[in-house]
C-alpha positions in Angstrom: -19.8 -0.5 24.2 -19.5 -4.3 24.0 -16.5 -6.1 25.5 -14.2 -7.8 23.0 -14.8 -11.2 24.6 -18.5 -10.8 24.0 -18.1 -10.1 20.3 -15.6 -13.0 19.9 -18.0 -15.4 21.7 -20.9 -14.4 19.5 -18.9 -14.7 16.4 -17.8 -18.2 17.3 -21.1 -19.4 18.7 -23.2 -18.2 15.7 -20.9 -19.0 12.8 -19.5 -15.6 12.0 -15.7 -16.1 12.6 -13.6 -19.0 13.8 -9.9 -19.4 14.5 -8.1 -20.5 11.3 -7.4 -24.3 11.2 -9.4 -24.6 14.5 -9.8 -28.4 14.2 -5.9 -28.7 14.3 -5.5 -26.4 17.2 -5.6 -23.2 15.2 -3.0 -21.0 13.6 -2.2 -17.6 15.1 -3.1 -14.6 13.0 -5.5 -16.4 10.7 -9.3 -16.5 10.8 -12.0 -18.4 9.0 -15.3 -16.8 8.2 -18.4 -19.0 8.6 -21.7 -18.7 6.7 -22.9 -15.6 8.5 -19.5 -14.0 8.7 -18.8 -14.4 5.0 -22.3 -13.0 4.2 -21.6 -9.9 6.3 -18.1 -9.5 4.9 -19.3 -9.7 1.3 -22.1 -7.2 1.9 -19.5 -4.8 3.3 -17.3 -5.3 0.3 -20.2 -5.1 -2.2 -21.5 -1.9 -0.5 -18.0 -0.4 -0.7 -17.6 -1.3 -4.4 -21.1 0.1 -5.3 -20.4 3.3 -3.4 -16.9 4.1 -4.7 -16.8 2.4 -8.1 -20.3 1.8 -9.4 -21.7 5.0 -7.8 -19.1 7.3 -9.3 -17.9 8.1 -12.8 -14.3 8.9 -11.9 -13.2 5.6 -10.2 -12.5 2.4 -12.1 -11.8 -1.1 -10.8 -8.8 -3.4 -11.3 -7.9 -6.8 -10.0 -4.2 -7.5 -10.0 -2.4 -10.8 -9.2 -1.4 -11.6 -5.6 2.1 -12.7 -6.6 3.9 -10.0 -8.6 7.3 -9.5 -10.2 9.7 -9.0 -7.3 10.9 -5.8 -8.9 7.6 -4.4 -7.7 8.6 -4.5 -4.1 12.1 -3.2 -4.7 10.8 -0.2 -6.5 8.1 0.5 -3.9 10.6 0.3 -1.0 9.0 -2.7 0.7 12.0 -4.9 0.3 14.2 -2.4 2.2 11.7 -0.7 4.6 8.6 -2.9 5.2 9.8 -4.0 8.6 8.9 -3.9 12.3 11.4 -3.8 15.2 11.6 -7.4 16.6 12.8 -8.2 20.1 13.1 -11.6 21.8 12.7 -12.5 25.4 15.8 -14.4 26.5 13.8 -16.2 29.2 10.8 -17.7 27.4 11.9 -16.9 23.8 8.7 -15.1 23.0 9.0 -12.6 20.2 7.3 -9.2 20.2 7.2 -5.8 18.4 9.6 -3.6 20.4 7.6 -0.5 19.7 4.5 -2.0 21.2 6.4 -2.6 24.5 8.2 0.7 24.5 6.9 3.6 22.5 9.2 4.6 19.6 11.6 1.7 20.1 13.6 0.6 17.1 16.8 -1.1 16.2 18.8 2.0 16.9 18.0 1.7 20.6 20.5 -0.3 22.7 19.4 -3.3 24.7 20.4 -1.4 27.9 18.2 1.5 26.9 15.3 -0.8 26.1 15.6 -2.6 29.5 15.8 0.7 31.3 12.2 1.3 30.3 11.3 -1.7 32.5 9.4 -3.3 29.6 8.2 -6.7 31.0 7.7 -9.7 28.7 3.9 -10.1 28.2 4.3 -13.9 28.5 6.7 -14.5 31.5 7.0 -11.0 33.1 10.8 -11.0 33.0 13.0 -8.1 31.7 15.7 -9.9 29.8 15.7 -8.9 26.2 17.8 -9.5 23.1 19.0 -6.8 20.7 16.3 -5.2 18.6 16.5 -6.0 14.9 14.5 -5.3 11.8 12.0 -8.0 10.7 10.6 -7.8 7.2 6.9 -8.7 7.2 6.6 -9.9 3.6 5.9 -13.6 3.2 8.5 -15.1 0.9 7.8 -17.8 -1.6 9.3 -19.3 -4.7 7.9 -19.4 -8.3 8.7 -22.3 -10.5 10.3 -25.7 -10.0 13.6 -24.6 -8.5 14.0 -23.0 -5.1 16.9 -20.6 -5.4 17.5 -16.8 -5.3 16.3 -16.4 -8.9 12.9 -17.7 -8.1 12.1 -15.7 -4.9 8.8 -13.9 -4.9 6.5 -12.5 -2.3 2.8 -12.6 -1.3 1.7 -9.0 -1.7 1.7 -7.0 1.6 -0.8 -4.5 0.1 -3.1 -4.2 -2.9 -1.9 -0.7 -3.7 1.1 -1.7 -5.9 -1.2 -3.8 -8.1 -3.0 -0.6 -8.9 0.2 1.4 -9.5 1.6 -1.2 -11.9 -1.6 -1.1 -13.9 -1.8 2.7 -14.0 -0.2 2.9 -17.4 -2.4 0.1 -18.8 -5.5 2.0 -17.8 -4.3 5.3 -19.2 -3.3 3.6 -22.5 -6.6 1.7 -22.9 -9.5 3.9 -21.5 -7.6 7.2 -21.1 -9.8 8.6 -18.3 -10.0 12.3 -17.5 -7.8 13.5 -14.6 -8.5 13.3 -11.7 -9.5 9.7 -11.7 -9.1 6.8 -9.3 -8.4 3.1 -9.5 -9.9 0.8 -6.9 -9.0 -2.8 -5.9 -10.3 -5.3 -3.3 -8.3 -8.3 -2.4 -6.1 -10.3 0.0 -2.9 -8.9 1.5 -0.4 -10.8 3.6 1.7 -9.5 6.5 3.9 -11.7 8.7 2.9 -9.9 11.9 5.3 -10.5 14.7 2.6 -10.7 17.3 -1.0 -10.8 15.8 -3.6 -9.9 18.4 -6.9 -8.4 19.2 -9.1 -10.9 17.3 -9.3 -9.8 13.6 -7.8 -6.4 14.3 -4.2 -7.4 13.5 -3.8 -10.6 11.6 -1.5 -12.2 9.0 -4.0 -12.5 6.2 -6.5 -9.8 5.5 -8.7 -8.3 2.9 -8.0 -4.7 1.8 -10.1 -2.1 -0.1 -7.9 0.6 -1.6 -8.2 3.5 -4.0 -5.4 5.3 -5.7 -6.7 8.7 -6.8 -4.5 10.3 -9.5 -4.5 14.1 -9.5 -2.7 17.1 -10.9 -0.1 17.9 -8.2 -1.5 21.5 -8.1 -4.9 20.1 -7.0 -3.9 17.5 -4.4 -5.3 19.2 -1.3 -8.7 19.7 -2.9 -9.0 16.0 -3.8 -7.6 15.0 -0.4 -10.2 17.0 1.5 -13.0 15.7 -0.7 -12.0 12.1 -0.2 -11.7 12.7 3.5 -15.2 14.1 3.8 -16.7 11.4 1.5 -15.1 8.6 3.6 -16.5 10.0 6.8 -19.9 10.0 5.2 -19.4 6.5 3.9 -18.4 5.1 7.3 -21.4 6.6 9.2 -24.2 6.5 6.6 -23.3 3.3 4.7 -21.5 1.2 7.4 -23.5 2.4 10.3 -20.6 3.5 12.5 -21.2 5.9 15.4 -19.6 9.2 14.4 -18.6 9.8 18.1 -16.3 6.8 17.9 -14.5 8.0 14.9 -11.5 10.4 15.2 -9.0 12.0 12.9 -5.4 11.8 13.8 -2.9 13.8 11.7 0.3 11.8 11.5 3.5 13.7 12.4 6.2 13.9 9.6 8.6 11.6 11.6 5.9 8.9 11.9 4.6 8.9 8.4 5.3 6.2 5.9 8.3 6.8 3.7 6.1 7.6 0.7 3.8 10.0 2.4 3.9 13.8 2.5 0.6 14.1 4.4 -1.4 11.4 6.3 -4.5 11.3 8.3 -5.3 8.1 10.2 -8.9 7.7 10.9 -9.1 6.1 14.3 -11.9 4.1 15.9 -12.8 3.4 19.5 -12.7 -0.4 19.5 -13.7 -2.4 22.6 -10.0 -2.8 23.4 -9.1 0.9 22.9 -8.5 3.3 20.1 -6.9 1.8 17.0 -6.4 2.8 13.4 -9.5 2.0 11.2 -8.1 3.3 7.9 -5.6 5.7 6.5 -5.7 8.6 4.0 -2.3 9.4 2.6 -0.9 11.9 0.0 1.7 9.7 -1.7 2.9 12.4 -4.0 4.4 10.9 -7.2 6.6 8.5 -5.2 5.2 5.3 -6.6 4.9 6.3 -10.3 8.3 7.9 -10.4 9.9 4.7 -8.9 8.1 2.6 -11.4 9.2 4.9 -14.2 12.8 4.6 -13.1 12.7 0.9 -12.5 10.8 0.0 -15.7 12.2 2.7 -18.1 8.6 3.4 -19.2 7.0 6.8 -19.0 4.3 7.3 -16.4 3.5 10.8 -17.6 -0.1 11.8 -18.2 -0.9 13.8 -21.3 -3.7 16.4 -20.6 -6.6 16.0 -23.1 -7.0 19.7 -23.5 -3.3 20.2 -24.3 -0.6 21.4 -22.0 2.6 20.0 -20.5 2.7 16.4 -19.6 3.4 15.4 -16.0 3.5 12.4 -13.6 0.3 12.5 -11.5 0.4 12.7 -7.8 -1.8 10.2 -5.7 -4.2 10.4 -2.8 -4.8 7.0 -1.2 -7.7 6.0 1.0 -7.0 2.5 2.3 -9.1 0.4 4.7 -8.9 -3.2 5.9 -12.2 -5.2 5.6 -11.6 -7.0 8.9 -11.0 -3.8 10.8 -14.1 -2.3 9.3 -16.1 -5.4 10.1 -15.0 -5.4 13.7 -15.9 -1.7 14.0 -19.4 -2.5 12.6 -19.8 -5.4 15.1 -18.7 -3.1 17.9 -21.4 -0.6 17.1 -24.1 -3.1 16.4 -23.6 -5.3 19.5 -26.1 -4.5 22.2 -27.5 -6.2 25.3 -30.8 -5.2 27.0 -33.0 -6.5 29.7 -36.8 -6.2 29.6 -39.3 -7.7 32.1 -36.5 -9.7 33.6 -35.5 -11.2 30.3 -32.1 -10.6 28.6 -31.5 -10.5 24.9 -28.5 -9.8 22.7 -29.1 -7.7 19.6 -26.8 -7.3 16.6 -28.3 -4.1 15.3 -26.7 -4.2 11.9 -27.8 -1.9 9.1 -30.4 -3.7 7.1 -28.4 -3.8 3.9 -25.4 -5.4 5.7 -27.2 -8.0 7.7 -26.5 -11.6 6.7 -30.2 -12.3 6.4 -32.8 -9.6 5.8 -35.7 -11.8 6.7 -36.3 -14.9 8.7 -39.5 -16.8 7.8 -41.1 -19.3 10.2 -44.3 -21.3 10.6 -45.8 -20.8 14.0 -45.7 -24.6 14.5 -43.6 -26.9 12.5 -45.9 -29.9 13.0 -48.8 -28.4 11.1 -48.4 -29.2 7.3 -50.7 -26.3 6.2 -48.7 -23.7 8.1 -45.4 -25.1 6.9 -46.6 -25.2 3.3 -47.8 -21.6 3.5 -44.6 -20.4 5.2 -42.6 -22.1 2.4 -44.6 -20.1 -0.1 -43.8 -16.9 1.7 -40.1 -17.9 2.1 -39.8 -18.6 -1.7 -41.5 -15.2 -2.5 -39.0 -13.3 -0.3 -36.0 -15.3 -1.3 -36.7 -14.6 -5.0 -36.9 -10.9 -4.3 -34.1 -10.4 -1.8 -31.9 -13.6 -1.8 -30.7 -13.3 1.8 -33.6 -14.9 3.5 -33.4 -17.7 6.1 -35.8 -20.3 7.4 -36.2 -21.3 11.0 -38.6 -23.7 12.6 -36.5 -24.8 15.6 -37.8 -24.4 19.1 -40.6 -22.1 20.1 -41.2 -18.8 18.4 -39.7 -16.8 21.3 -36.4 -18.7 21.0 -36.3 -18.1 17.3 -36.7 -14.4 17.8 -33.8 -14.3 20.3 -31.6 -16.2 17.9 -32.4 -13.9 15.0 -31.8 -10.8 17.2 -28.4 -12.2 18.0 -27.4 -12.7 14.4 -28.7 -9.4 13.2 -31.8 -10.3 11.2 -33.9 -7.1 11.0 -37.3 -8.7 10.4 -38.9 -12.0 11.4 -42.0 -13.1 9.3 -44.3 -15.6 11.0 -47.1 -17.6 9.3 -49.8 -18.5 11.8 -53.4 -19.8 11.6 -54.8 -16.3 10.7 -52.5 -16.4 7.6 -54.6 -19.3 6.3 -57.7 -17.2 6.6 -56.7 -13.7 5.5 -53.3 -14.1 3.8 -51.6 -11.8 6.4 -48.4 -12.5 8.3 -46.8 -11.1 11.5 -43.7 -9.1 11.0 -41.6 -8.6 14.1 -38.9 -5.9 14.2 -35.5 -6.7 15.7 -34.8 -3.4 17.3 -38.1 -2.5 18.7 -39.7 -6.0 19.0 -42.9 -4.4 17.7 -45.2 -6.7 15.6 -47.5 -5.7 12.8 -49.8 -7.7 10.5 -49.1 -7.3 6.7 -50.7 -8.8 3.6 -48.4 -11.3 1.9 -49.0 -9.4 -1.4 -47.5 -6.3 0.2 -44.3 -8.0 1.4 
């Protein structure tokens, strides 16, 4: 597998991902997506939406506001529990997550116990720590012209609550059959103590979440079905290597406060195994809390008659950036042939930023350029994601397109002017074939 530094270098060099606010020295935990990165990111999100929402008749989309009524986060438990254990080095004043330095560390562990584990500061190497304290990761802001306690609000730390708060609206308007799911894509914000590992752990991310509402008697059946469907999605649609994906059943003491059963789907990233996504059985925790806080019934009335009840929920949740990094990790390859090295980003064709690159063999020949533009316009009208490249010699163009993941290069040469055929060169095999323009 590729090294993390190789992926980071490629992303920066080719315009996939840059450090946020890079021109001003950057801002930790934030990343900007360049032309190729945003194209890849959108194709991932569009494929997810087409697979889970457009491709099914039991999941519907919503798009909730980022800033929500603060009662949302009180009812969900985020105000009280959405926190990490923070510890500060008394030597260099660096701040870190205590549980990343000592497994299981939290605010109940004394400073002496923490130091006894010989946890060295990652920055200065000293063992001189403050007390561990809770650090709430929600970004606080104010709504309206006055900054006081009555105007406090938060940037959402997850997209899930926007789904739960709209559950009743969906039931009251389109009244879907149970079981059904609500899906949302969007930004989430978490004030991570120590963001790290490129885009794996950052302060602003994109989430894709589904809340699947079920009869509590049937939760296991739906859980298993969604679990199997997600594994299929990750391997067949996202191109991930199945051998790098692992299920980890979370122990009761380690589960989120709302969960009765959780499987974390782990992935072997270049820096080690990390969580790719989670699948949680949230029971009726969220809807019951909303019912209590809002005094509005969250009960579902079965269409065929029967006793009304508050549905239980299965939640598959995945971060776009984590998924994107997993895709890059699987796609990045280096090979040497005849003493020449090349880097290949073997992305699935439907995810690649560009599906085709069109080039004239020589850019100083007007007839070749005009014909190549004709082919370019033809493919662009059909596929949209087509690029043009006439820089350098044809070999250098091939290497550049291999590195950014373009599956096919189409070259217009002098034979094209005679017989209307072009050369199509394959990214993965480097094989070349002649094809009629009319058959493109």
